[in-house]
C-alpha positions in Angstrom: -108.6 27.5 17.9 -107.8 29.8 14.7 -105.4 29.3 12.4 -102.4 30.8 13.6 -102.6 28.3 16.8 -103.2 25.6 14.0 -100.1 26.6 12.3 -98.0 26.8 15.3 -98.7 23.3 16.6 -98.1 21.5 13.3 -95.0 23.2 13.5 -94.1 22.2 16.7 -95.0 18.5 15.9 -92.8 18.8 12.5 -89.9 20.0 14.8 -90.5 17.3 17.5 -90.3 14.7 15.1 -87.2 16.1 12.9 -85.6 16.6 16.2 -86.2 12.7 17.5 -88.4 13.8 20.2 -86.2 16.6 21.0 -82.8 14.9 20.8 -81.4 16.9 18.4 -81.7 19.9 20.5 -79.2 18.3 22.9 -76.0 20.8 22.8 -73.4 18.6 21.9 -73.0 15.6 19.4 -77.2 15.8 18.4 -76.2 13.5 15.5 -74.6 11.0 17.6 -77.6 11.2 20.1 -80.2 10.8 17.2 -78.3 7.8 16.0 -79.0 6.6 19.7 -82.7 7.3 19.2 -82.7 5.2 15.7 -82.4 2.3 18.0 -85.9 1.6 18.7 -86.7 2.1 15.0 -84.2 -0.5 14.2 -85.8 -3.0 16.4 -89.3 -2.4 15.4 -87.8 -2.9 11.7 -86.2 -6.0 12.5 -89.6 -7.2 13.8 -91.1 -6.8 10.7 -91.1 -9.8 7.8 -89.0 -8.8 4.7 -91.8 -7.1 2.7 -92.8 -5.1 5.3 -89.2 -4.2 6.2 -88.5 -3.2 2.6 -91.8 -1.0 2.6 -90.6 0.6 6.0 -87.4 1.7 5.0 -88.7 3.2 1.6 -91.6 5.0 3.5 -89.0 6.3 6.5 -86.9 7.8 3.7 -89.4 9.5 1.7 -90.9 10.5 4.8 -87.6 12.0 6.4 -87.1 14.0 3.2 -90.7 15.3 3.1 -90.6 16.4 6.9 -86.8 17.7 6.6 -88.0 20.0 4.0 -90.7 21.3 6.3 -88.0 21.6 9.0 -85.9 23.9 7.3 -88.3 26.4 6.4 -89.7 26.5 9.8 -86.4 27.1 11.2 -85.1 29.0 8.1 -81.5 27.5 8.3 -80.0 24.7 5.7 -79.7 21.3 7.2 -79.4 22.6 10.8 -77.7 20.2 13.5 -80.7 19.5 15.6 -82.4 18.1 13.0 -81.6 14.2 13.4 -84.3 12.4 11.8 -81.7 12.1 8.9 -79.6 9.9 11.2 -82.1 7.9 12.3 -83.0 7.1 9.0 -79.5 6.4 8.1 -78.8 4.3 10.7 -82.1 2.5 10.0 -80.8 1.7 6.6 -77.6 0.6 8.2 -79.1 -1.8 10.2 -81.8 -3.2 7.5 -81.2 -6.9 6.9 -78.1 -7.1 9.7 -78.7 -9.8 12.6 -79.7 -7.7 15.7 -77.3 -8.2 18.3 -75.5 -6.0 21.1 -71.9 -6.2 19.0 -73.6 -5.7 15.7 -75.6 -2.6 17.3 -72.5 -1.2 18.5 -70.3 -2.1 15.2 -73.0 -0.4 13.4 -73.4 2.6 15.5 -69.4 3.4 15.1 -69.1 2.7 11.6 -72.1 4.8 11.0 -71.1 7.8 13.1 -67.8 7.5 10.9 -69.1 7.9 7.8 -71.8 10.4 8.8 -69.1 12.3 10.6 -66.1 12.3 7.9 -68.7 12.2 4.6 -66.0 10.6 2.4 -66.7 11.1 -1.1 -69.4 10.4 -2.7 -71.5 10.8 0.8 -70.5 14.7 0.8 -71.5 15.0 -2.8 -75.1 14.0 -1.8 -75.5 16.8 0.9 -74.3 19.2 -2.2 -76.0 18.0 -5.1 -79.5 18.2 -3.7 -81.3 20.7 -1.8 -83.9 20.9 1.1 -85.4 17.8 2.5 -83.4 15.8 0.0 -79.8 17.3 1.0 -80.6 16.7 4.5 -81.5 13.2 4.5 -79.5 11.5 1.3 -76.2 11.9 2.4 -76.8 9.8 5.8 -78.8 7.3 3.5 -75.3 6.8 1.7 -73.8 6.8 4.8 -76.2 3.9 5.9 -75.7 1.7 2.7 -72.0 2.5 3.1 -72.3 1.0 7.2 -74.6 -1.8 6.2 -71.6 -3.3 3.3 -69.0 -2.8 5.5 -70.8 -4.5 8.3 -72.3 -7.4 6.0 -68.0 -7.8 5.4 -67.2 -7.9 9.1 -69.6 -10.6 9.5 -68.9 -12.7 6.9 -65.3 -12.5 7.8 -66.2 -13.3 11.3 
């Protein structure tokens, strides 16, 4: 295996990860399918105790920023739609600390998609203010935080 083969393998792995196992390559609604791909991560995170949960969320955010930066360079595009690890990370943030039930997952999914698609201020500002991987991921993290707050309010009212 020469250096070119090694570089190609690394690039393929980066694209595989950032597209959520190629879910982001689905030709319609890749962000929606990317959010669905986040569900196993939500279950895994829910299984961890609180200390590890916080570490897991922070690690996922930092890793997502780093690897999205790499993917943008490989794809030579700013925030390409096929990158969905940002939706995965955002949905994990949205559901961290929320009791995992079928209803909560459904509510969280639709609320997150609402904020991720419409990007009301200040969500859109995070996408514009930051470059590279941070610009790809942070708007979804803020959409996840908005979702978390709305979901918590709904659960308190119910």
